[in-house]
N, CA, C and O atoms as a DFTB+ gen file, in Angstrom:
308 C
 N C O
     1  1     143.129     300.222     286.029
     2  2     141.810     299.800     286.143
     3  2     141.623     297.681     286.270
     4  3     141.058     296.755     286.852
     5  1     142.226     297.910     285.619
     6  2     142.906     296.468     285.522
     7  2     143.474     295.183     286.737
     8  3     143.321     293.992     287.009
     9  1     144.203     296.399     287.178
    10  2     145.163     295.614     288.566
    11  2     143.299     296.152     289.946
    12  3     143.072     295.771     291.094
    13  1     142.442     297.120     289.002
    14  2     141.208     297.200     290.299
    15  2     140.946     296.559     290.223
    16  3     141.202     295.758     291.122
    17  1     140.081     296.088     289.021
    18  2     139.065     294.509     288.235
    19  2     139.567     293.651     289.412
    20  3     139.038     293.542     290.518
    21  1     141.037     292.882     288.822
    22  2     141.227     291.780     289.876
    23  2     141.968     292.346     291.373
    24  3     143.036     291.872     291.759
    25  1     141.372     293.211     291.983
    26  2     141.222     293.861     293.191
    27  2     140.545     292.401     294.038
    28  3     140.845     291.357     294.616
    29  1     139.226     293.415     293.511
    30  2     138.015     293.283     294.097
    31  2     137.862     291.802     293.589
    32  3     137.592     291.226     294.642
    33  1     137.875     290.631     292.391
    34  2     137.564     290.493     292.141
    35  2     137.628     288.765     293.391
    36  3     136.764     287.931     293.662
    37  1     139.341     288.951     293.898
    38  2     139.943     288.403     294.346
    39  2     139.498     288.339     295.046
    40  3     139.225     287.167     295.305
    41  1     138.892     289.506     296.192
    42  2     138.504     289.053     297.508
    43  2     137.735     288.827     297.564
    44  3     137.433     288.805     298.757
    45  1     136.417     288.376     296.559
    46  2     135.244     287.853     296.231
    47  2     135.127     286.186     296.452
    48  3     134.799     285.627     297.499
    49  1     135.598     285.349     294.775
    50  2     135.995     284.284     294.553
    51  2     136.868     283.222     296.162
    52  3     137.024     283.393     297.371
    53  1     137.098     282.491     295.433
    54  2     137.556     281.034     296.749
    55  2     138.956     280.880     295.730
    56  3     140.027     280.891     296.337
    57  1     139.002     280.767     294.518
    58  2     140.118     280.902     293.921
    59  2     140.539     281.953     293.180
    60  3     140.261     282.388     292.062
    61  1     141.123     282.199     293.875
    62  2     141.975     283.833     293.404
    63  2     142.565     283.340     293.401
    64  3     142.632     283.401     294.628
    65  1     143.700     282.358     293.044
    66  2     145.257     281.884     292.432
    67  2     144.097     281.456     290.282
    68  3     144.712     281.069     289.288
    69  1     143.289     281.592     290.292
    70  2     142.649     281.608     288.214
    71  2     141.617     282.496     288.977
    72  3     140.521     282.079     289.352
    73  1     142.121     283.875     289.185
    74  2     141.178     285.138     288.467
    75  2     143.041     285.799     286.921
    76  3     144.198     286.201     287.043
    77  1     142.340     285.562     286.096
    78  2     142.344     286.933     284.788
    79  2     141.752     287.927     284.625
    80  3     140.594     288.311     284.461
    81  1     142.880     288.358     284.703
    82  2     141.793     290.681     283.976
    83  2     142.568     290.382     282.465
    84  3     143.745     290.082     282.261
    85  1     141.812     290.516     281.810
    86  2     142.981     290.700     279.863
    87  2     142.231     292.253     279.305
    88  3     141.137     292.587     279.761
    89  1     142.846     292.971     278.452
    90  2     142.064     293.919     278.667
    91  2     142.662     294.342     276.619
    92  3     143.706     294.301     275.967
    93  1     141.130     294.720     276.376
    94  2     141.627     294.318     275.382
    95  2     141.221     296.205     274.913
    96  3     140.158     296.757     275.199
    97  1     142.224     296.772     274.267
    98  2     141.939     298.515     274.211
    99  2     141.966     298.327     272.994
   100  3     142.776     297.672     272.338
   101  1     140.280     299.415     272.372
   102  2     139.624     299.588     271.249
   103  2     140.111     301.039     271.044
   104  3     140.652     301.336     272.109
   105  1     140.211     302.474     269.889
   106  2     139.654     302.615     269.426
   107  2     138.961     303.795     270.892
   108  3     139.685     304.485     271.609
   109  1     137.992     303.741     270.950
   110  2     136.832     304.376     271.397
   111  2     136.404     303.176     273.115
   112  3     135.490     303.245     273.937
   113  1     137.627     302.201     272.970
   114  2     136.368     301.578     274.176
   115  2     137.539     301.219     274.841
   116  3     138.493     301.757     274.279
   117  1     137.893     300.515     275.834
   118  2     138.645     299.416     276.059
   119  2     137.724     298.352     277.119
   120  3     137.331     298.507     278.275
   121  1     137.552     296.910     275.879
   122  2     137.100     295.928     276.991
   123  2     138.181     294.330     278.441
   124  3     138.953     293.405     278.188
   125  1     137.728     294.730     279.443
   126  2     138.064     294.079     280.182
   127  2     137.365     292.900     280.456
   128  3     136.343     292.824     281.138
   129  1     138.135     291.690     279.725
   130  2     137.464     289.920     279.505
   131  2     137.494     289.650     280.723
   132  3     138.417     290.327     281.176
   133  1     136.858     288.838     281.841
   134  2     137.386     289.242     283.300
   135  2     137.111     287.270     283.588
   136  3     135.933     286.917     283.518
   137  1     138.277     286.040     283.911
   138  2     138.337     284.860     283.540
   139  2     138.192     283.828     285.205
   140  3     139.011     283.673     286.110
   141  1     137.670     283.630     285.137
   142  2     137.480     283.320     287.066
   143  2     137.093     281.217     286.305
   144  3     136.850     280.652     285.239
   145  1     137.243     280.966     287.430
   146  2     137.064     279.626     287.418
   147  2     135.908     279.098     287.700
   148  3     135.414     279.582     288.718
   149  1     135.260     278.257     287.169
   150  2     133.398     277.524     287.189
   151  2     132.592     278.190     288.181
   152  3     131.520     278.793     288.231
   153  1     133.911     277.703     289.266
   154  2     133.072     277.418     290.107
   155  2     132.361     278.480     291.295
   156  3     131.533     278.490     292.207
   157  1     133.115     279.152     290.728
   158  2     133.630     281.373     291.294
   159  2     132.684     281.765     290.999
   160  3     132.061     282.496     291.769
   161  1     132.138     281.389     289.602
   162  2     131.441     282.172     288.536
   163  2     130.675     282.943     288.839
   164  3     131.000     284.130     288.810
   165  1     129.292     282.531     289.269
   166  2     128.069     282.524     290.543
   167  2     129.122     282.938     291.579
   168  3     129.780     281.913     291.762
   169  1     129.549     283.779     292.242
   170  2     130.055     284.820     293.472
   171  2     130.509     285.841     292.743
   172  3     130.499     287.016     293.109
   173  1     130.967     285.375     291.573
   174  2     131.185     287.070     290.595
   175  2     129.875     287.816     290.203
   176  3     129.818     289.036     290.359
   177  1     128.940     287.196     289.754
   178  2     128.107     287.613     289.158
   179  2     126.881     287.841     290.534
   180  3     125.710     288.165     290.333
   181  1     127.367     287.636     291.630
   182  2     125.808     286.949     292.056
   183  2     124.618     287.180     292.488
   184  3     123.969     287.424     291.471
   185  1     123.830     287.261     293.527
   186  2     122.243     287.205     292.735
   187  2     121.184     287.542     291.946
   188  3     120.328     288.166     292.574
   189  1     120.986     287.395     291.043
   190  2     120.573     288.251     290.588
   191  2     121.134     289.847     289.212
   192  3     120.664     290.828     288.635
   193  1     122.116     289.235     289.345
   194  2     123.468     289.936     288.748
   195  2     123.699     291.125     289.289
   196  3     123.928     292.171     288.682
   197  1     123.641     290.966     290.383
   198  2     123.769     292.821     290.955
   199  2     125.525     292.909     292.223
   200  3     125.692     293.799     293.057
   201  1     126.361     291.934     292.004
   202  2     127.596     292.307     291.960
   203  2     127.975     292.235     290.514
   204  3     128.818     293.131     290.559
   205  1     127.987     291.903     289.445
   206  2     128.506     292.101     289.014
   207  2     128.128     293.571     288.009
   208  3     128.853     294.205     287.243
   209  1     127.087     293.709     288.292
   210  2     126.141     295.477     288.134
   211  2     127.088     295.988     288.745
   212  3     127.651     296.886     288.120
   213  1     127.556     295.716     289.920
   214  2     128.497     296.924     290.905
   215  2     129.650     296.934     290.392
   216  3     130.248     297.996     290.217
   217  1     130.004     296.119     290.163
   218  2     131.791     296.100     289.798
   219  2     131.858     297.090     288.045
   220  3     132.801     297.691     287.531
   221  1     130.515     296.890     287.585
   222  2     130.184     297.291     285.892
   223  2     130.585     299.517     286.672
   224  3     131.512     300.327     286.641
   225  1     129.221     299.443     287.189
   226  2     129.469     300.484     287.838
   227  2     130.150     301.560     287.997
   228  3     130.242     302.729     287.624
   229  1     130.901     300.260     289.132
   230  2     132.664     301.237     289.490
   231  2     133.405     301.726     288.447
   232  3     134.113     302.700     288.189
   233  1     132.869     300.382     287.762
   234  2     134.016     300.747     286.862
   235  2     134.255     301.192     285.869
   236  3     135.354     301.057     285.331
   237  1     132.822     302.143     285.135
   238  2     131.721     303.006     284.479
   239  2     132.423     304.297     285.038
   240  3     133.253     304.729     284.239
   241  1     132.265     305.338     286.685
   242  2     132.071     305.612     286.821
   243  2     134.290     306.192     286.996
   244  3     134.606     307.299     286.561
   245  1     135.560     305.132     287.722
   246  2     136.680     305.553     287.099
   247  2     136.206     305.626     286.089
   248  3     135.409     306.552     285.940
   249  1     136.452     304.736     284.967
   250  2     136.604     305.567     283.650
   251  2     136.262     306.621     282.999
   252  3     136.895     307.013     282.019
   253  1     134.902     307.387     283.606
   254  2     133.971     308.548     282.801
   255  2     135.245     309.659     283.678
   256  3     135.542     310.804     283.335
   257  1     135.600     309.166     284.421
   258  2     136.683     310.234     284.767
   259  2     137.799     310.469     284.675
   260  3     138.481     311.362     285.179
   261  1     138.278     308.828     283.334
   262  2     139.464     309.446     282.974
   263  2     139.502     309.703     281.840
   264  3     140.548     309.902     281.221
   265  1     137.491     309.780     281.001
   266  2     137.185     310.570     279.865
   267  2     137.823     309.448     279.071
   268  3     138.396     309.828     278.051
   269  1     137.848     308.125     279.324
   270  2     137.577     306.885     278.319
   271  2     135.518     306.422     279.003
   272  3     134.754     306.969     279.798
   273  1     135.401     304.743     277.799
   274  2     134.500     304.091     278.110
   275  2     135.485     302.832     278.099
   276  3     136.462     302.672     277.367
   277  1     134.839     301.714     279.395
   278  2     135.261     300.340     279.390
   279  2     134.190     299.166     279.916
   280  3     133.185     299.378     280.594
   281  1     134.504     298.314     279.593
   282  2     132.800     297.515     279.693
   283  2     133.555     296.117     279.834
   284  3     134.672     295.859     279.384
   285  1     132.721     295.275     280.547
   286  2     132.940     294.268     281.154
   287  2     133.412     293.066     280.730
   288  3     134.537     293.260     281.190
   289  1     133.460     292.477     280.463
   290  2     132.820     290.974     279.902
   291  2     133.418     289.787     280.595
   292  3     134.555     289.378     280.363
   293  1     132.098     288.944     281.972
   294  2     132.499     288.012     282.357
   295  2     132.753     286.660     281.912
   296  3     131.568     286.347     281.800
   297  1     133.422     285.541     281.548
   298  2     134.263     285.235     280.903
   299  2     134.896     283.758     282.031
   300  3     135.899     283.704     282.741
   301  1     133.741     282.664     281.758
   302  2     134.739     281.325     282.685
   303  2     135.606     280.645     282.509
   304  3     135.426     280.630     281.292
   305  1     136.738     279.807     282.678
   306  2     137.350     279.972     282.439
   307  2     137.173     277.556     282.163
   308  3     138.104     276.921     281.669
């Protein structure tokens, strides 16, 4: 899952070397913290939040197939 997020986001941003994905395991939910450069934040979020929403939908679908729950948090460096 972490690799999936990393792959998608690196394709979207101008500074792929600054993309970091941290995985925080909880008892029922896994939180993925996405760190991107401030200049790439808009590209990851997208117009009206549509890009971020699309990534979250894909993440939810993949995790649901595995019987888990996953949340994506987008943070700036």
